[in-house]
Each structure stands twice: as C-alpha cells, then as structure tokens.
N, C-alpha and C positions, 0 to 999 in steps of 0.2 A: 565595346558598346555597353552602356549602363542598363541593367535590368530593373524595371520598375516592379518592386515586390508587391506593391498594392494592386497593380494590374494583374500580376501573376496569381495572387490570392483570389481576386475577383473572377478570373478565368476558371480557376479550379472549382469555385462555388457554383458558377454557371454550368460547368460541365457536369458536376455532381448532380445538380438539380435536374438537368435534362436526362441524365442516364437513369435516374431512379424515379422519374416522373413526379418530382416534388415542386409544387407551386412556389417559386422563389420569393414571391411577395409575402408569403406566410412563413418563410424559413425561421424568422426570429420567434414567432409564436410556437412553432414546432419545437424549437430548441428549449423554450421556456416551459414546456409541458412537464408537470411534476413527475411523470413516469419516465421522462427522457433524461432529465437533468442528472440523476445519479449515475447513469451509464456514461454520459458525456464527461462528467467530472472525474470518474474513475479512469477513463481512457486518457483524459487530458493530463492526469497526474503521471501517467507513464512517460509522457513526453517531457514533463517537468523534471522527472528523475533523469531522463536521458541528457537533458541540458546540464543539470547540476553535476552529474558524474563526469560528463565530458569536460567541465570546467575544473573539477577538483583533481582528476587523475592526470598523471604525466602522459602526454600523448606519445612519447617515445617508448613508454612501457606498457601502456594499456590501450585497447581499442573498445569503444562503447558503441553498441548497436541496438536499434529497435527492431526486434525480430518480427517478421510477418507472422500472422496467425497460422499455426500448424494445421494443415487440413487432415492429417492422419487422426482418425477417430479416437484411437486409444492413447494418444500422447497428450501431455499437459502443455498448454501454450506458454511460451516464455515471454515475459513482458520486456525485459532488458537483458542483453547478454554482454558481459564484460570479458574480454579476451586478453590474457597475458601474452604479449607479443613474443617474448623470448621462448616460452615453453608451449605456447598454443593452448594452454589450459583455459577452459571456459568456466565462468561463474554466472549462474542463473539468478536473476533478480526478480522477485515478485513485488509488485507495487500495490500497496493497500492504504486507503485513507483511514483516519481515525473514525471511530463510531460517532455518529451524530449524538450530541449531548453526552459525549463519552468521558467528560472530565468528572473526577470525584475527589473529594477531600475528606471522606469519611474515615478511610484507613490510610492516612498519609495522602500525599498528592499524587494522583495517578490518572492515566488516560487509557481508555480501551481502544484497541485497534481492530477494525472489522476485517478478519482474516478467514474467510470461508469461500467455498466455491460459489460462483454466481448461479450455477445450476447443479442440482443434486445429481448423483450418478444413477442412471437407470439400470435395470436388471441386465441388459445386454452389455453395457460398459463395465459393470461390476464383474460380470463373468469373464470378460477379456482382461481386465486390469488386475484382478485379485492375484492370479499366479505371478504376474510380473512384479508385484509388490511383496510377494511372499506371504500373503494374507489369505484367510479363508473368505469365501463369499459372504458368509454370515457376518463376520467382523466388519468387512468393508460396507456391507449394507447398513449396519448399525451406525457407521460413521460416514454416510454417503455424501455429506456436504463438507467434510473436513479434509485437510491436507495431511500428508506425511512428509517428513523432512526430505525425502528423496525427490519430491516434486520440484523443489528449487533449493538454492543454497543460502540465499539471504532474503529477508523481508525488509523493505524500505517503506516508511510511512511518514505522512505529514500530520501534525496535530491540529491543523486549522479547522477541520471538519467537526472537531469535538465541541466547538462553540457555536454551532448552527442549531437552529430550532425550526420546526415546521410551523408556518403561519396557518392556523386552522381555517382562516377565511379564504385563503388562496391556494393552500396546499403546497406553497413554494418554500424552499429552504431559505432562511434568512439569518444573517449574522446578528445574533442576539446574546452575547455573553453576559453572564451575571456579574455583579460587582466583585464577588470572590474570584470568578474566573479571570476577570481583567487584572486583578491583583497578582494572580499566578502568572499570567502572560507577561505582565510588566517585570516580574521578578526574574524571568528568563533572560532579560536584557538589563543587567545591573548598571551598565554604563550609559543607559539611554538618556539623552538630553532633550530630544525633540518632544513636541506636544503629543501626549498619548491619548488625547480626547477624540481625535478624528477616527471614525469607524473604518475608513479605508486604510488608514495607517495601521490600525490594530490588526485588521485582517491580513495585511501584507506581512506583518511581523509574525503572525501565527503560522502562516503557510511557509515562512522561511525556516521554521524549526522542523528539520527532517531528521529522523532517527532510523537506525539500522540494527538488525540482529540476525545471527545465524539461525537458520531454520531448525537445526537440530537442538538448539538451546531453548526453543519455544515449545517443544513437544512435551506432552504429559508423561513424566517418568518419575522413578522413585527418588531421584536426587533433588528435584526442584519443589516438591511438596504440592504440586498442582493436582487436583482431583478431577477426573472426568465426570461430567454431569449427565451423561447419557444413561438412561435407565437400563438399557439392554447391554451396556458395556460390561464385560465380565472381568476386566482388568483395570479398574478405575484409577489406580495410582501409577500404572505403567503401560498404558495402551499405546503410547508413542504416536498419537495423533496430535496435531496442533489445535488448541482450543479455538472456537469460533471468534473469541475476543481476547487475544493475548493482552496483557496489561503492562504498560510502561510505568514504573514507579520512579519517583524523583526524590533525590536527596533534599530534605527540607531546609538544609543550610546552604548548599551550593546550587540547588536546582538543576544539577546534572542528573542524567538518568542512571539508575542502578543497572548493573549488568543483569541480563544479557544484552541490554540495549545500549547503543552508543550514538553519539552525534555523527551525522553523515560525514563531517570533516575527518573522522577517524577511519574512513573506509580504505585509504591506501594501506594502512597497517593491517587492517582486518583482511583485506584481499591478499596481501603478501603472505601473511601467516597461513591463510587458507591454502594458497598454492603450495607452500613448502610442505604442509602436512598432508596434502592430497596424494 
C-alpha cells in the first residue's frame, strides 16, 4: 500500500493543532510571528543537519539520530547523536545558525556563529551543574549563557542566516544580502554557471554551506588568542568557555574556512579521528 505523505503531514498538523488548542486557520500567522520564527528556524536546522549527516556518512559505519529532548533538569539536550556502529562510541552534535547580519569583511572575510544557551542558567541549575563541570558556582554564574566543551563534541553551523536582516516595518527576517556579501557568497562556488541573480537561488546556495568544528577547539584558551569579554571573568585568556559568537574565518584566496572550522563534507574524517583519540 502506498502512503500519501501529504495526507500524513496534514494529519499530523491537524492532530497537533487539536492537542494544543491552536486555531489551525491561523497556523501560518502564528508561525510567521517574529518571536516564533527564530525558534522554528533553529529547530528546523537540527533536522537539516540530520538529513545532511545521514547522506554523507556511510550507513554501515555510522548511525545518525535526532535525540528527543532530555527531561532531566541538569543535563544538556543533544541536538544530533552520531554513533560509531563498530565501537558504539557516541558523538554529540550541537546545531547553531550563523548570527543574523554576521558577515564581516573588516578583518578578512568572516562569519559569526550564534553559539550560546537559549536560556541562561538559573541559581538552582548552577548549583547542580557546577560540581559536575568541575567549576565553582561563581565562575559558572559569570558564564551562565555560555557552553563548555564537555556539553557537546562538535558544533555544526549554516552561514545562510548571516545574510538576513530584520525588516523594521514588519519585524520579520528577510533575505537582504549586500553587494559585498553576494560577492563573498558567489566566491564560495567558483565553478558556478547558473544565474546568480535569483534571490531564492542565492538563499539556497547560502544554506548549503555547512561548517563543523570540534567544541574543544572553540573554547577560550591560551593557545588560540581569544579573549573573554566578560567583565567578571577572572581568567580572560584561558577560561575554557565557548564564546557567544565563535568566528569562522575564510582563506581570501581559496574561500575555504581556516581551522578549527571544516566543511561538513570533511565530517567522516573528523569523526573517525575523534573516535580513535577518545
């Protein structure tokens, strides 16, 4: 029997709307609310990463799963889990979009990634979490919206969001790259032959550019020269928290990312070396 996916999707939407008392005739308006869109886009990106990793990784070697939200209060939710089948080793993936208007050409070509907790840690959670992370409560309170590298193993990001801007009249995010940003985006595809003037085509190309980095390589430490900007941080060059906006810097000649960032197509090698060293 052939399953009609459109009807299946429609049934899910109908069931969801009934369960949570949502007037289905206004569902589109609800989803377009400027306060709702960022949450939806962030969650949608997790499923995009699920699809991408499932297509890249050898299914005989790796299993890719979208993990349900962890109900245990003190634990960090895992966006995506990749399991090495032979060893059963698990790799935890955090999915983060680029910062809105996050492209810069002032100091080379770079893009900021929005990599912070969606909610700051309250006093109770800080009290529970600090000893598990080997931190004092004071230190964790100072960095209560930041991650440490033990929260996950890799960060995956898409650069597409960097070229969005907020329409002040509607409050909605709109695809509005500048001329310089379009030049950068086009340079990421040196063999491109199609018409680049179509905004839908531009947007699709931008979101196809996915990058990955090990969490430990993003932390503020004495080897990478990143300085913590927290006023109350007592160890600004070696606090080992991940900045709210890690930066992807690009080689101006090849437009490849400088380490610690890699193109998502490199993930099989990154994951394999991670398993061997773990």
